[in-house]
Every structure is written in structure tokens, then in C-alpha cells.
C-alpha positions in Angstrom: 9.7 27.7 13.5 12.8 30.2 12.3 15.4 28.3 10.1 18.0 30.1 7.4 15.6 30.4 5.0 18.8 30.8 3.1 19.6 27.4 3.8 16.6 26.6 1.9 15.3 25.8 -1.0 12.3 27.3 -3.1 9.8 24.2 -2.2 11.0 24.0 1.7 9.7 27.4 1.5 7.0 27.0 0.3 6.3 24.0 2.9 7.4 26.4 5.8 4.6 29.1 4.1 2.2 26.4 4.1 2.9 25.3 7.6 2.0 28.7 9.1 -1.2 29.2 7.0 -2.2 25.8 8.1 -1.4 26.5 12.1 -2.9 29.4 11.9 -5.6 28.1 10.5 -6.2 25.3 12.6 -6.2 28.2 16.2 -9.1 29.7 14.3 -10.9 26.7 14.2 -10.4 26.0 17.7 -11.0 29.5 19.0 -14.1 29.6 16.3 -15.3 25.8 18.4 -14.3 26.9 21.7 -16.2 29.8 21.5 -19.3 28.2 19.5 -19.5 25.8 22.3 -19.9 28.4 25.2 -22.2 30.3 23.1 -24.2 26.9 22.9 -24.3 26.3 26.9 -25.5 30.1 27.7 -28.6 29.8 24.7 -29.1 26.5 27.1 -29.3 28.1 30.2 -30.7 31.7 29.1 -33.6 28.9 27.7 -33.7 27.0 31.3 -33.9 29.4 32.9 -36.0 32.3 31.8 -38.0 30.9 28.6 -40.5 28.7 29.0 -40.0 27.4 24.8 -41.3 23.7 23.4 -39.8 21.8 20.7 -41.3 24.3 18.0 -39.5 26.6 19.3 -36.2 25.8 19.2 -36.9 24.5 16.0 -37.8 27.9 14.6 -34.6 29.7 16.4 -32.3 26.7 14.5 -33.1 27.6 11.5 -32.8 31.5 11.9 -30.0 33.3 9.6 -28.2 34.6 13.0 -27.9 31.4 14.1 -27.7 29.4 11.2 -24.5 27.9 12.7 -26.5 26.1 15.3 -29.0 23.2 14.5 -31.4 22.2 16.8 -30.3 19.1 18.4 -27.1 21.6 20.1 -29.5 24.0 21.1 -32.2 21.3 22.7 -28.9 19.6 24.1 -27.5 22.6 25.7 -30.8 23.3 27.2 -30.6 19.9 28.8 -27.4 19.9 30.3 -28.0 23.1 31.6 -30.6 22.9 34.0 
């Protein structure tokens, strides 16, 4: 997106800045989603292979502040998929 900024008016310059911010935001969301997806698979494998937890244990894990971005359902699905 390299253009001569001197040829652009204020509105176009602002649009370019906003487009750069939005593109960076999308890349950041994609990176975070990718990491969280990998974490879900890792947790599922760990729970399946090393811990004999029941449904109630997964529910308690899902509401802990440190894993608040994970809900019970993804943790359960990751566990089932990795089994």
C-alpha cells in the first residue's frame, strides 16, 4: 500500500491509515484464534491421555479465570476429537 502521500487529500490519508490498522487487527485476531485453537487441541489431548476427569471437572475448568476464553463445550470437543 505504498503510495505518494503528497498526492492524497486528508480524507484519503485517513482512509489509508484506517485500512492499515484494520489489516493489522485482522492479522492479530487470526493469530490469537490460531493459538487458542491449538491450545484447545493440546488441552483435549492432555485431558484424554493423562487425566480421568468427568463432566463436572471440565465444567469447573472452563469457568476458571485463567481459561475464561474457553468454554466447557470446546474443551469437551477437543478432548473427544483427540481421543
